[in-house]
All heavy atoms as an XYZ file, in Angstrom:
1027
protein
N     124.585     70.965     53.449
C     124.328     70.402     52.170
C     123.910     71.489     51.199
O     124.325     71.506     50.042
C     123.280     69.330     52.299
C     122.798     68.766     50.959
S     124.030     67.838     50.053
C     123.372     66.214     50.239
N     122.990     72.370     51.666
C     122.501     73.430     50.783
C     123.663     74.332     50.261
O     123.671     74.695     49.098
C     121.523     74.272     51.620
C     120.746     75.287     50.841
C     119.681     75.931     51.707
C     118.776     76.883     50.978
N     117.793     77.472     51.843
N     124.588     74.710     51.185
C     125.698     75.523     50.783
C     126.600     74.826     49.779
O     127.098     75.376     48.827
C     126.537     75.953     52.034
C     125.817     76.890     52.941
C     124.845     76.167     53.903
O     124.993     74.950     54.093
O     123.904     76.831     54.391
N     126.771     73.519     50.009
C     127.619     72.700     49.062
C     126.990     72.680     47.683
O     127.682     72.795     46.734
C     127.779     71.304     49.617
C     128.699     70.402     48.868
C     128.865     69.029     49.425
O     128.048     68.588     50.257
N     129.849     68.297     49.010
N     125.672     72.435     47.643
C     124.997     72.404     46.317
C     125.056     73.743     45.618
O     125.297     73.833     44.405
C     123.545     71.948     46.521
C     123.323     70.515     46.925
C     121.857     70.263     47.235
C     123.840     69.553     45.865
N     124.865     74.793     46.359
C     124.929     76.160     45.789
C     126.351     76.473     45.273
O     126.517     77.049     44.200
C     124.459     77.225     46.787
C     122.982     77.223     46.953
O     122.256     76.904     46.031
N     122.506     77.578     48.119
N     127.360     76.072     46.029
C     128.761     76.265     45.590
C     129.059     75.525     44.309
O     129.691     76.060     43.381
C     129.727     75.862     46.686
N     128.606     74.292     44.240
C     128.823     73.493     43.020
C     128.115     74.165     41.844
O     128.654     74.309     40.739
C     128.358     72.025     43.180
C     129.224     71.319     44.216
C     128.389     71.254     41.826
C     128.693     69.941     44.640
N     126.869     74.571     42.097
C     126.099     75.201     41.031
C     126.766     76.473     40.506
O     126.878     76.675     39.265
C     124.694     75.590     41.604
O     123.984     76.310     40.740
N     127.271     77.310     41.416
C     127.998     78.498     41.016
C     129.217     78.203     40.152
O     129.498     78.841     39.132
C     128.396     79.337     42.244
C     127.244     80.030     42.899
C     127.657     80.740     44.160
O     128.849     81.080     44.313
O     126.806     80.949     45.008
N     129.979     77.196     40.588
C     131.172     76.770     39.843
C     130.820     76.255     38.459
O     131.492     76.582     37.469
C     131.969     75.725     40.641
O     132.376     76.297     41.863
C     133.198     75.325     39.840
N     129.812     75.441     38.390
C     129.383     74.913     37.073
C     128.957     76.024     36.112
O     129.380     76.054     34.930
C     128.261     73.862     37.223
C     127.709     73.433     35.877
C     128.781     72.596     38.012
N     128.167     76.968     36.660
C     127.737     78.102     35.794
C     128.918     78.916     35.363
O     129.043     79.271     34.213
C     126.708     78.952     36.568
C     125.393     78.126     36.770
C     126.429     80.247     35.810
C     124.417     78.758     37.727
N     129.877     79.135     36.279
C     131.064     79.901     35.878
C     131.921     79.181     34.863
O     132.392     79.797     33.917
N     131.999     77.856     34.966
C     132.727     77.064     34.018
C     132.100     77.061     32.684
O     132.706     77.172     31.587
C     132.917     75.638     34.553
N     130.735     76.998     32.671
C     129.959     77.036     31.394
C     130.158     78.381     30.714
O     130.300     78.449     29.506
C     128.501     76.734     31.666
N     130.161     79.434     31.488
C     130.390     80.743     30.907
C     131.804     80.832     30.247
O     131.982     81.363     29.190
C     130.205     81.867     31.968
C     128.745     82.023     32.311
C     130.760     83.248     31.487
C     128.399     82.848     33.533
N     132.797     80.256     30.950
C     134.160     80.241     30.417
C     134.224     79.452     29.078
O     134.832     79.888     28.119
C     135.123     79.637     31.438
N     133.540     78.249     29.037
C     133.521     77.466     27.826
C     132.810     78.257     26.751
O     133.303     78.276     25.578
C     132.840     76.116     28.133
C     132.510     75.365     26.793
C     133.681     75.252     29.056
N     131.689     78.859     27.047
C     130.908     79.596     26.031
C     131.710     80.771     25.506
O     131.652     81.084     24.298
C     129.602     80.035     26.647
C     128.625     80.552     25.623
N     128.545     81.951     25.379
C     127.741     79.984     24.845
C     127.608     82.065     24.432
N     127.104     80.893     24.127
N     132.451     81.436     26.339
C     133.260     82.592     25.916
C     134.324     82.161     24.912
O     134.665     82.826     23.968
C     133.960     83.266     27.093
C     133.057     84.248     27.809
C     133.830     85.036     28.856
N     132.875     85.928     29.585
C     132.930     86.110     30.907
N     133.884     85.512     31.628
N     132.064     86.837     31.461
N     134.904     80.966     25.174
C     135.948     80.434     24.329
C     135.387     79.914     22.995
O     135.986     80.167     21.932
C     136.724     79.311     25.085
C     137.808     78.694     24.364
C     139.088     79.522     24.398
O     139.237     80.345     25.315
O     139.920     79.295     23.479
N     134.277     79.183     23.080
C     133.766     78.503     21.852
C     132.655     79.266     21.137
O     132.530     79.121     19.929
C     133.266     77.140     22.242
C     134.219     76.163     22.877
C     133.571     74.853     23.252
C     135.395     75.928     21.925
N     131.801     80.002     21.884
C     130.683     80.678     21.313
C     129.580     79.700     21.002
O     129.674     78.477     21.151
N     128.470     80.204     20.500
C     127.361     79.338     20.136
C     127.582     78.689     18.778
O     128.459     79.062     18.050
C     126.170     80.296     20.078
C     126.731     81.651     19.721
C     128.119     81.624     20.365
N     126.753     77.660     18.497
C     126.764     77.079     17.140
C     127.419     75.731     17.012
O     127.389     75.112     15.940
N     127.962     75.172     18.081
C     128.591     73.822     18.003
C     127.593     72.761     18.448
O     126.539     73.060     18.987
C     129.852     73.791     18.887
C     130.954     74.770     18.494
C     132.114     74.661     19.499
C     131.439     74.491     17.041
N     127.979     71.533     18.310
C     127.159     70.420     18.833
C     127.260     70.355     20.315
O     128.292     70.684     20.962
C     127.611     69.121     18.206
C     127.383     68.958     16.704
C     127.993     67.631     16.192
C     125.918     69.000     16.367
N     126.202     69.839     20.906
C     126.144     69.678     22.376
C     127.377     68.877     22.864
O     127.939     69.168     23.933
C     124.832     68.851     22.723
C     124.676     68.544     24.173
C     123.485     67.672     24.343
O     122.376     67.944     23.816
O     123.632     66.671     25.080
N     127.765     67.862     22.166
C     128.927     67.013     22.607
C     130.197     67.787     22.795
O     131.007     67.464     23.640
C     129.116     65.873     21.656
O     129.352     66.330     20.348
N     130.426     68.794     21.941
C     131.628     69.644     22.101
C     131.624     70.421     23.406
O     132.569     70.471     24.146
C     131.733     70.587     20.922
N     130.416     70.984     23.742
C     130.316     71.767     24.963
C     130.448     70.846     26.159
O     131.046     71.159     27.172
C     128.985     72.470     25.023
C     128.829     73.515     23.915
C     127.869     73.355     22.918
C     129.635     74.666     23.875
C     127.764     74.282     21.900
C     129.536     75.553     22.823
C     128.589     75.363     21.882
O     128.468     76.302     20.885
N     129.871     69.608     26.026
C     129.970     68.663     27.140
C     131.368     68.296     27.453
O     131.747     68.263     28.600
C     129.122     67.453     26.690
C     128.997     66.395     27.811
C     128.196     65.208     27.288
O     127.002     65.380     27.004
O     128.744     64.066     27.209
N     132.179     67.977     26.415
C     133.567     67.582     26.661
C     134.361     68.742     27.211
O     135.166     68.528     28.169
C     134.171     67.112     25.343
N     134.126     69.886     26.771
C     134.932     71.044     27.233
C     134.474     71.436     28.645
O     135.332     71.837     29.452
C     134.703     72.250     26.312
S     135.498     71.979     24.679
N     133.207     71.349     29.008
C     132.701     71.670     30.312
C     133.270     70.600     31.293
O     133.695     70.944     32.415
C     131.231     71.728     30.379
C     130.599     72.093     31.753
C     131.151     73.426     32.194
C     129.089     72.151     31.627
N     133.289     69.354     30.901
C     133.886     68.307     31.706
C     135.380     68.619     32.036
O     135.778     68.623     33.190
C     133.816     66.949     31.015
C     134.523     65.862     31.848
C     134.635     64.547     31.067
O     134.773     64.591     29.796
O     134.642     63.516     31.736
N     136.080     68.967     31.008
C     137.557     69.340     31.174
C     137.652     70.572     32.121
O     138.486     70.550     33.066
C     138.111     69.708     29.823
C     139.508     70.192     29.921
C     140.609     69.360     30.017
C     139.779     71.573     29.987
C     141.904     69.796     30.145
C     141.061     72.064     30.135
C     142.119     71.178     30.226
O     143.374     71.659     30.351
N     136.836     71.594     31.940
C     136.905     72.780     32.752
C     136.607     72.500     34.210
O     137.313     73.014     35.098
C     135.918     73.805     32.198
C     135.990     75.200     32.798
C     137.244     75.975     32.492
O     137.787     75.780     31.386
O     137.687     76.764     33.327
N     135.638     71.658     34.459
C     135.277     71.332     35.844
C     136.341     70.450     36.508
O     136.680     70.667     37.693
C     133.911     70.647     35.901
C     132.743     71.530     35.596
C     131.446     70.704     35.356
C     132.553     72.581     36.731
N     136.916     69.532     35.785
C     137.989     68.647     36.321
C     139.195     69.570     36.648
O     139.815     69.448     37.679
C     138.344     67.577     35.351
C     137.186     66.494     35.378
C     139.625     66.879     35.786
C     137.318     65.438     34.268
N     139.442     70.499     35.721
C     140.563     71.445     35.930
C     140.392     72.322     37.224
O     141.365     72.691     37.833
C     140.736     72.340     34.700
C     142.000     73.105     34.665
O     143.087     72.470     34.863
O     141.979     74.352     34.527
N     139.137     72.486     37.577
C     138.817     73.310     38.774
C     138.727     72.419     40.004
O     138.360     72.894     41.070
C     137.525     74.034     38.558
C     137.630     75.163     37.480
C     136.328     75.848     37.290
N     136.460     76.813     36.190
C     135.749     77.909     36.065
N     134.876     78.275     37.002
N     135.942     78.733     35.049
N     139.068     71.162     39.829
C     139.133     70.254     40.996
C     137.874     69.513     41.357
O     137.775     68.879     42.437
N     136.912     69.437     40.450
C     135.673     68.710     40.707
C     135.704     67.346     40.083
O     136.376     67.076     39.103
C     134.480     69.518     40.124
C     134.156     70.708     41.000
C     134.820     71.877     40.921
C     133.086     70.627     41.906
C     134.552     72.989     41.715
C     132.842     71.683     42.725
C     133.536     72.866     42.647
O     133.251     73.914     43.430
N     134.906     66.452     40.696
C     134.752     65.126     40.192
C     133.569     65.126     39.207
O     132.491     65.657     39.531
C     134.459     64.155     41.311
O     133.930     62.942     40.864
N     133.787     64.625     37.996
C     132.776     64.711     36.968
C     132.596     63.296     36.362
O     133.496     62.693     35.891
C     133.129     65.711     35.876
C     132.026     65.795     34.779
C     133.380     67.084     36.488
N     131.316     62.889     36.248
C     130.960     61.707     35.533
C     130.172     62.137     34.295
O     129.293     62.973     34.429
C     130.063     60.779     36.406
C     130.766     60.296     37.650
C     129.737     59.775     38.670
O     129.102     60.629     39.330
O     129.610     58.554     38.722
N     130.611     61.603     33.125
C     129.981     62.016     31.878
C     129.248     60.876     31.241
O     129.712     59.755     31.248
C     131.120     62.498     30.978
C     130.656     63.042     29.632
C     131.871     63.694     28.929
N     131.535     63.931     27.531
C     132.439     63.915     26.575
N     133.720     63.761     26.837
N     132.025     64.086     25.373
N     128.074     61.149     30.666
C     127.214     60.207     29.983
C     126.964     58.996     30.905
O     127.121     57.792     30.540
C     127.851     59.743     28.664
C     127.791     60.813     27.548
C     126.359     61.210     27.257
O     125.500     60.355     27.022
N     126.075     62.508     27.274
N     126.503     59.352     32.130
C     126.225     58.371     33.147
C     124.940     57.665     32.868
O     123.904     58.246     32.693
C     126.164     59.078     34.520
C     125.993     58.248     35.695
C     127.212     57.354     35.992
C     125.774     59.158     36.929
N     125.017     56.329     32.773
C     123.787     55.501     32.506
C     122.821     55.629     33.671
O     123.221     55.616     34.822
C     124.242     54.045     32.347
O     123.114     53.275     32.137
N     121.539     55.765     33.361
C     120.525     55.933     34.377
C     119.453     54.900     34.127
O     118.537     55.071     33.306
C     119.947     57.347     34.332
C     118.851     57.648     35.341
C     119.345     57.525     36.768
C     118.340     59.082     35.111
N     119.512     53.757     34.866
C     118.446     52.754     34.712
C     117.200     53.207     35.414
O     117.187     54.068     36.281
C     119.051     51.529     35.401
C     120.082     52.057     36.363
C     120.544     53.354     35.743
N     116.074     52.676     34.947
C     114.773     52.953     35.546
C     114.380     51.754     36.394
O     114.477     50.619     35.979
C     113.720     53.232     34.449
C     112.338     53.339     34.973
C     114.116     54.449     33.618
N     113.831     52.033     37.606
C     113.289     50.981     38.459
C     111.840     50.815     38.072
O     111.051     51.731     38.211
C     113.390     51.327     39.892
C     114.814     51.449     40.420
C     115.593     50.230     40.654
N     114.973     49.285     41.545
C     115.348     48.028     41.668
N     116.285     47.509     40.916
N     114.778     47.185     42.439
N     111.489     49.643     37.581
C     110.105     49.357     37.207
C     109.684     48.040     37.874
O     110.275     47.006     37.592
C     109.940     49.237     35.687
C     108.560     48.953     35.213
C     107.578     49.932     35.332
C     108.205     47.667     34.750
C     106.275     49.620     34.889
C     106.935     47.414     34.354
C     105.973     48.336     34.415
O     104.679     48.108     34.059
N     108.692     48.173     38.756
C     108.163     47.017     39.479
C     109.241     46.189     40.114
O     109.308     44.986     40.052
C     107.287     46.176     38.535
C     106.036     46.921     38.040
C     105.296     46.225     36.975
N     104.738     44.971     37.507
C     104.035     44.081     36.793
N     103.836     44.349     35.512
N     103.626     42.981     37.322
N     110.196     46.967     40.692
C     111.265     46.319     41.481
C     112.440     45.823     40.640
O     113.365     45.178     41.192
N     112.405     46.040     39.373
C     113.462     45.564     38.450
C     114.171     46.786     37.861
O     113.523     47.751     37.441
C     112.883     44.708     37.283
C     113.937     44.245     36.341
C     112.196     43.462     37.927
N     115.479     46.692     37.766
C     116.278     47.747     37.115
C     116.253     47.502     35.606
O     116.689     46.442     35.117
C     117.697     47.752     37.638
O     118.415     48.798     37.046
N     115.710     48.472     34.842
C     115.591     48.327     33.396
C     116.492     49.431     32.716
O     116.329     50.640     32.978
C     114.163     48.545     32.964
C     113.984     48.433     31.444
C     113.227     47.569     33.691
N     117.407     48.966     31.883
C     118.247     49.929     31.161
C     117.468     50.435     29.994
O     117.214     49.688     29.029
C     119.526     49.295     30.760
C     120.548     50.262     30.105
O     120.172     51.452     30.013
O     121.602     49.812     29.690
N     117.086     51.725     30.039
C     116.294     52.298     28.962
C     117.119     53.220     28.080
O     116.522     53.900     27.177
C     115.144     53.118     29.525
S     114.029     52.142     30.544
N     118.374     53.283     28.277
C     119.190     54.146     27.454
C     119.287     55.599     27.914
O     119.820     56.451     27.202
N     118.716     55.873     29.097
C     118.851     57.219     29.630
C     120.254     57.525     30.064
O     120.958     56.647     30.584
C     117.954     57.478     30.832
C     116.460     57.472     30.514
C     115.613     56.686     31.237
C     115.950     58.273     29.555
C     114.210     56.721     30.982
C     114.605     58.293     29.277
C     113.744     57.499     29.971
N     120.775     58.718     29.751
C     122.136     59.074     30.077
C     122.102     60.492     30.650
O     121.534     61.409     30.042
C     123.033     59.100     28.796
C     123.090     57.742     28.170
C     124.511     57.183     28.243
N     124.536     55.873     27.646
C     124.654     54.771     28.309
N     124.724     54.755     29.565
N     124.688     53.570     27.728
N     122.763     60.663     31.757
C     122.966     61.990     32.322
C     124.193     62.587     31.703
O     125.291     61.953     31.706
C     123.123     61.871     33.887
C     121.826     61.368     34.491
C     123.536     63.226     34.485
C     121.983     61.031     36.033
N     124.072     63.775     31.150
C     125.216     64.374     30.481
C     126.407     64.464     31.410
O     127.503     63.961     31.196
C     124.869     65.768     29.917
C     123.973     65.678     28.721
O     123.856     64.639     28.059
O     123.334     66.728     28.420
N     126.234     65.180     32.577
C     127.277     65.304     33.584
C     126.659     65.231     34.959
O     125.604     65.749     35.228
C     128.001     66.664     33.435
C     128.643     67.005     32.113
C     129.170     68.477     32.143
C     129.825     66.054     31.830
N     127.395     64.546     35.878
C     127.020     64.644     37.287
C     128.308     65.073     37.997
O     129.349     64.508     37.879
C     126.616     63.201     37.811
C     126.180     63.340     39.274
C     125.458     62.078     39.764
N     126.433     60.999     39.784
C     126.117     59.740     40.163
N     124.853     59.472     40.525
N     126.992     58.764     40.167
N     128.179     66.188     38.727
C     129.316     66.857     39.355
C     129.346     66.540     40.800
O     128.358     66.771     41.519
C     129.232     68.381     39.089
C     130.447     69.069     39.737
C     129.135     68.681     37.612
N     130.458     66.030     41.272
C     130.712     65.641     42.696
C     129.613     64.714     43.189
O     129.315     64.689     44.426
C     130.834     66.893     43.588
C     132.217     67.502     43.517
O     132.990     67.221     42.645
N     132.515     68.344     44.478
N     128.979     63.970     42.288
C     127.926     63.033     42.664
C     126.709     63.676     43.171
O     125.791     62.980     43.632
N     126.597     65.030     43.069
C     125.408     65.741     43.704
C     124.594     66.586     42.756
O     123.437     66.790     43.029
C     125.950     66.667     44.795
C     126.632     65.978     45.983
C     127.313     66.976     46.870
C     125.607     65.146     46.766
N     125.185     67.055     41.657
C     124.441     67.992     40.780
C     124.406     67.401     39.367
O     125.469     67.046     38.809
C     125.106     69.389     40.800
C     124.423     70.335     39.797
C     125.071     69.994     42.176
N     123.256     67.376     38.799
C     123.068     66.908     37.387
C     123.150     68.116     36.522
O     122.591     69.148     36.759
C     121.689     66.188     37.239
C     121.739     64.865     37.977
C     121.300     66.018     35.780
C     120.381     64.145     38.020
N     123.908     67.966     35.397
C     123.977     69.024     34.397
C     123.535     68.432     33.062
O     124.104     67.486     32.561
C     125.412     69.530     34.292
C     125.505     70.671     33.282
C     125.975     70.014     35.658
N     122.497     69.005     32.540
C     121.939     68.529     31.244
C     122.227     69.673     30.243
O     121.799     70.822     30.429
C     120.458     68.305     31.326
C     119.791     67.860     30.084
C     120.302     66.491     29.549
O     120.744     65.691     30.349
O     120.269     66.325     28.308
N     122.951     69.345     29.198
C     123.344     70.335     28.190
C     122.541     70.236     26.925
O     122.117     69.143     26.487
C     124.835     70.107     27.838
C     125.834     70.070     28.954
C     127.238     69.905     28.456
C     125.764     71.371     29.761
N     122.276     71.420     26.362
C     121.530     71.446     25.100
C     122.232     72.510     24.188
O     122.967     73.385     24.699
C     120.086     71.987     25.300
C     119.263     71.093     26.187
C     119.038     69.743     25.646
C     118.199     68.815     26.520
N     118.181     67.458     26.134
N     122.006     72.372     22.907
C     122.479     73.375     21.929
C     121.286     73.511     20.961
O     121.339     73.059     19.833
C     123.740     72.905     21.211
N     120.244     74.179     21.477
C     119.011     74.308     20.733
C     118.569     75.759     20.561
O     119.123     76.645     21.281
C     117.885     73.520     21.406
C     118.150     72.039     21.375
C     117.704     73.957     22.888
N     117.680     75.993     19.743
C     117.179     77.394     19.493
C     116.611     77.950     20.774
O     116.916     79.128     21.131
C     116.074     77.415     18.396
C     115.704     78.842     18.015
C     114.777     78.870     16.824
O     114.849     78.003     15.954
O     113.966     79.815     16.801
N     115.850     77.183     21.540
C     115.350     77.625     22.832
C     114.962     76.410     23.688
O     114.681     75.367     23.141
C     114.113     78.544     22.679
C     112.871     77.842     22.222
C     111.651     78.820     22.216
N     110.517     78.104     21.667
C     110.189     78.126     20.396
N     110.907     78.809     19.545
N     109.136     77.436     19.956
N     115.089     76.619     25.019
C     114.730     75.528     25.933
C     113.205     75.390     25.950
O     112.486     76.371     25.907
C     115.268     75.866     27.331
C     116.753     75.806     27.489
C     117.153     76.273     28.891
C     117.325     74.439     27.179
N     112.725     74.182     26.008
C     111.340     73.857     26.079
C     110.978     73.229     27.452
O     111.903     72.768     28.183
C     110.940     72.893     24.959
C     111.290     73.403     23.564
C     110.336     74.475     23.057
O     109.289     74.730     23.682
O     110.705     75.122     22.035
N     109.683     73.137     27.734
C     109.285     72.567     29.002
C     109.656     71.093     29.120
O     109.920     70.588     30.180
C     107.744     72.711     29.144
C     107.342     74.185     29.294
C     105.845     74.355     29.420
N     105.610     74.222     30.828
C     104.384     74.179     31.344
N     103.316     74.228     30.554
N     104.202     74.138     32.644
N     109.761     70.389     28.010
C     110.104     69.004     27.984
C     111.560     68.821     28.502
O     111.894     67.827     29.118
C     109.881     68.322     26.619
C     110.014     66.810     26.718
C     110.879     68.850     25.574
C     108.975     66.131     27.540
N     112.453     69.840     28.221
C     113.771     69.721     28.685
C     113.822     69.870     30.217
O     114.600     69.126     30.846
C     114.675     70.868     28.052
C     114.747     70.796     26.556
N     114.456     71.882     25.783
C     115.025     69.783     25.777
C     114.589     71.501     24.469
N     114.945     70.247     24.444
N     112.991     70.731     30.777
C     112.902     70.877     32.192
C     112.351     69.583     32.801
O     112.816     69.085     33.844
C     112.015     72.019     32.595
C     112.576     73.343     32.296
C     111.651     74.523     32.633
O     111.134     74.458     33.770
O     111.544     75.432     31.831
N     111.378     68.979     32.148
C     110.794     67.720     32.650
C     111.807     66.602     32.616
O     111.869     65.803     33.572
C     109.613     67.326     31.742
N     112.675     66.577     31.634
C     113.766     65.615     31.593
C     114.646     65.712     32.820
O     114.984     64.715     33.448
C     114.582     65.828     30.328
C     115.754     64.896     30.144
C     116.583     65.252     28.900
O     116.414     66.301     28.265
N     117.473     64.346     28.574
N     115.079     66.939     33.165
C     115.976     67.149     34.324
C     115.211     66.739     35.588
O     115.754     66.108     36.459
C     116.467     68.573     34.365
C     117.292     68.802     35.662
C     117.339     68.886     33.174
N     113.948     67.175     35.684
C     113.169     66.749     36.906
C     113.063     65.244     37.039
O     113.139     64.749     38.145
C     111.764     67.334     36.765
C     111.743     68.756     37.443
O     112.146     68.960     38.527
N     111.102     69.679     36.741
N     112.881     64.553     35.917
C     112.834     63.082     35.986
C     114.164     62.520     36.418
O     114.234     61.601     37.252
C     112.430     62.549     34.602
O     111.109     62.986     34.311
C     112.448     61.011     34.560
N     115.256     63.030     35.863
C     116.571     62.574     36.277
C     116.782     62.767     37.799
O     117.341     61.911     38.441
C     117.690     63.281     35.492
C     117.803     62.856     34.037
C     118.721     63.503     33.208
C     117.007     61.808     33.499
C     118.820     63.128     31.870
C     117.120     61.455     32.165
C     117.996     62.133     31.351
O     118.147     61.763     30.036
N     116.343     63.930     38.313
C     116.501     64.193     39.710
C     115.677     63.216     40.533
O     116.152     62.666     41.537
C     116.015     65.656     40.014
C     116.964     66.764     39.514
C     116.341     68.143     39.758
C     118.320     66.705     40.179
N     114.472     62.960     40.112
C     113.579     62.017     40.835
C     114.210     60.612     40.812
O     114.259     59.926     41.815
C     112.220     61.976     40.213
C     111.216     61.083     40.899
C     109.812     61.188     40.328
N     109.741     61.104     38.881
C     109.804     59.998     38.162
N     109.864     58.803     38.759
N     109.701     59.978     36.865
N     114.682     60.130     39.665
C     115.215     58.803     39.520
C     116.492     58.584     40.280
O     116.810     57.517     40.760
C     115.436     58.440     38.045
C     114.198     58.256     37.191
C     114.553     58.039     35.748
C     113.361     57.065     37.694
N     117.278     59.664     40.422
C     118.564     59.574     41.155
C     118.423     59.887     42.646
O     119.331     59.636     43.447
C     119.643     60.489     40.553
O     119.157     61.865     40.611
C     119.944     60.116     39.134
N     117.334     60.550     43.028
C     117.194     61.036     44.445
C     118.029     62.322     44.683
O     118.130     62.714     45.850
N     118.546     62.915     43.659
C     119.321     64.176     43.808
C     118.355     65.361     43.906
O     117.225     65.246     43.580
C     120.332     64.309     42.719
C     121.445     63.234     42.694
C     122.378     63.436     41.536
C     122.189     63.196     43.986
N     118.908     66.518     44.291
C     118.063     67.662     44.550
C     118.273     68.873     43.611
O     117.433     69.723     43.506
C     118.349     68.182     46.000
C     118.118     67.163     47.028
N     116.862     66.795     47.412
C     118.956     66.427     47.757
C     116.953     65.840     48.350
N     118.191     65.586     48.581
N     119.413     68.896     42.874
C     119.681     70.074     42.056
C     120.182     69.643     40.669
O     121.057     68.848     40.499
C     120.746     70.957     42.739
C     121.169     72.216     41.985
C     119.968     73.151     41.866
C     122.288     72.911     42.782
N     119.584     70.297     39.667
C     119.989     70.070     38.297
C     120.151     71.397     37.628
O     119.508     72.394     37.970
N     121.058     71.454     36.677
C     121.253     72.644     35.839
C     120.966     72.266     34.409
O     121.580     71.298     33.892
C     122.690     73.146     36.000
C     123.073     73.709     37.363
C     124.560     73.916     37.415
C     122.282     75.006     37.650
N     120.056     73.008     33.787
C     119.750     72.843     32.385
C     120.471     73.965     31.706
O     120.214     75.157     31.976
C     118.233     72.871     32.160
C     117.689     72.858     30.789
C     118.169     71.570     30.050
C     116.155     72.877     30.835
N     121.347     73.663     30.717
C     122.116     74.697     30.112
C     122.063     74.630     28.568
O     122.394     73.555     27.998
C     123.583     74.552     30.559
C     123.802     74.557     32.033
S     125.460     74.436     32.517
C     125.567     75.938     33.435
N     121.658     75.722     27.966
C     121.619     75.805     26.522
C     122.745     76.705     26.047
O     122.807     77.846     26.341
C     120.243     76.450     26.078
C     120.123     76.505     24.577
O     120.829     75.833     23.855
N     119.203     77.285     24.143
N     123.669     76.073     25.274
C     124.818     76.809     24.785
C     124.575     77.588     23.472
O     125.388     78.332     23.018
C     126.020     75.858     24.613
C     126.723     75.549     25.851
C     126.265     74.576     26.689
C     127.869     76.214     26.209
C     126.908     74.260     27.901
C     128.538     75.975     27.395
C     128.068     74.985     28.237
N     123.379     77.431     22.920
C     123.067     78.094     21.645
C     122.440     79.461     21.935
O     121.313     79.734     21.499
C     122.171     77.216     20.757
C     122.152     77.710     19.379
O     123.123     78.249     18.874
N     121.028     77.478     18.656
N     123.116     80.274     22.703
C     122.602     81.607     23.098
C     123.771     82.630     22.940
O     124.923     82.233     22.873
C     122.133     81.646     24.576
C     120.884     80.808     24.707
C     123.239     81.147     25.521
N     123.373     83.889     22.935
C     124.430     84.931     22.798
C     125.229     85.101     24.091
O     126.413     85.193     24.088
C     123.796     86.290     22.379
O     123.060     86.045     21.186
C     124.819     87.312     22.144
N     124.463     85.108     25.226
C     125.077     85.206     26.552
C     124.734     83.962     27.293
O     123.550     83.664     27.490
C     124.550     86.441     27.290
C     124.932     87.757     26.726
C     124.323     88.930     27.450
N     123.216     88.607     28.356
C     123.121     89.102     29.599
N     123.983     89.892     30.119
N     122.063     88.766     30.332
N     125.705     83.247     27.784
C     125.510     81.972     28.446
C     124.546     82.059     29.658
O     123.701     81.176     29.836
C     126.877     81.358     28.899
C     126.729     79.953     29.427
S     126.160     78.809     28.185
C     125.179     77.750     29.144
N     124.635     83.125     30.394
C     123.740     83.293     31.549
C     122.264     83.223     31.146
O     121.401     82.768     31.945
C     124.117     84.559     32.376
C     123.540     84.424     33.766
C     123.632     85.814     31.616
C     124.180     83.432     34.610
N     121.959     83.603     29.911
C     120.547     83.525     29.448
C     120.126     82.091     29.137
O     118.955     81.846     28.957
C     120.396     84.386     28.182
C     120.559     85.871     28.461
O     120.362     86.321     29.648
O     121.001     86.599     27.598
N     121.068     81.213     29.016
C     120.784     79.812     28.723
C     120.817     78.885     29.946
O     120.811     77.643     29.748
N     120.831     79.418     31.128
C     121.005     78.574     32.349
C     119.686     78.573     33.123
O     119.043     79.587     33.369
C     122.109     79.125     33.248
C     122.194     78.301     34.573
C     123.435     79.090     32.547
N     119.243     77.390     33.481
C     118.041     77.197     34.307
C     118.372     76.269     35.430
O     118.794     75.120     35.193
C     116.868     76.713     33.505
C     115.615     76.479     34.274
C     114.422     76.863     33.578
C     113.169     76.657     34.379
N     112.691     77.836     35.057
N     118.242     76.716     36.697
C     118.384     75.920     37.843
C     117.099     75.142     38.155
O     116.045     75.788     38.190
C     118.727     76.755     39.082
C     120.096     76.739     39.502
C     120.344     77.729     40.617
N     119.837     77.342     41.887
C     120.540     76.918     42.921
N     121.850     76.806     42.802
N     119.927     76.592     44.040
N     117.150     73.871     38.347
C     115.953     73.118     38.660
C     116.175     72.397     40.028
O     117.169     71.667     40.189
C     115.659     72.044     37.568
C     115.425     72.836     36.259
C     114.525     71.184     37.922
C     115.293     72.019     35.011
N     115.294     72.668     40.929
C     115.413     72.194     42.315
C     114.296     71.263     42.632
O     113.126     71.553     42.332
C     115.428     73.413     43.280
C     115.499     72.885     44.708
C     116.512     74.389     42.926
N     114.666     70.166     43.218
C     113.640     69.137     43.691
C     113.881     68.901     45.137
O     114.909     68.377     45.559
C     113.812     67.860     42.897
C     112.784     66.830     43.249
C     113.006     65.538     42.425
N     112.249     64.450     43.029
C     112.700     63.741     44.003
N     113.900     63.893     44.546
N     111.929     62.746     44.531
N     112.952     69.311     46.003
C     113.017     69.077     47.416
C     114.338     69.437     47.969
O     115.091     68.599     48.480
C     112.654     67.568     47.761
C     111.308     67.169     47.248
C     111.076     65.700     47.431
O     111.861     64.960     48.027
O     109.980     65.208     46.965
N     114.728     70.636     47.816
C     116.034     71.171     48.265
C     116.220     70.891     49.717
O     115.345     71.234     50.545
C     116.177     72.661     47.937
C     117.608     73.102     47.639
C     118.282     72.556     46.598
C     118.204     74.055     48.416
C     119.590     73.002     46.281
C     119.474     74.452     48.162
C     120.146     73.954     47.082
N     117.336     70.323     50.134
C     117.597     70.006     51.571
C     117.717     71.262     52.352
O     118.218     72.260     51.909
C     118.899     69.187     51.573
C     119.580     69.572     50.310
C     118.489     69.913     49.341
N     117.339     71.186     53.644
C     117.443     72.329     54.537
C     118.867     72.480     55.007
O     119.600     71.641     55.125
C     116.520     72.189     55.756
C     115.021     72.223     55.314
C     114.640     73.564     54.670
O     115.169     74.621     55.077
O     113.893     73.525     53.702
């Protein structure tokens, strides 16, 4: 499982770099999201976009409007931003998504950077052995 998650992570980062090289910074998050989805599908991955994430509250599923930008192969959450800089609240958002889904790996990606690699943050929650 660990190797599979790492392989998906590497592919997503590579795909994001390819999208960023083509488009550059300065666009809306939605443009990067659509292009990254296309790039990952083109590389043979299964991608769910704008996936609804209900919250379990006191045993009831409550739709609160949370949406995961991308979920790759059902295992890795990708949260995209196009902001001046990533903040702690963005990391908290990914951590919450990981907790609510029971997944272990999330990628927080800010496309509003000069070099894409500087906009990538891996977030791990109870990584499987």
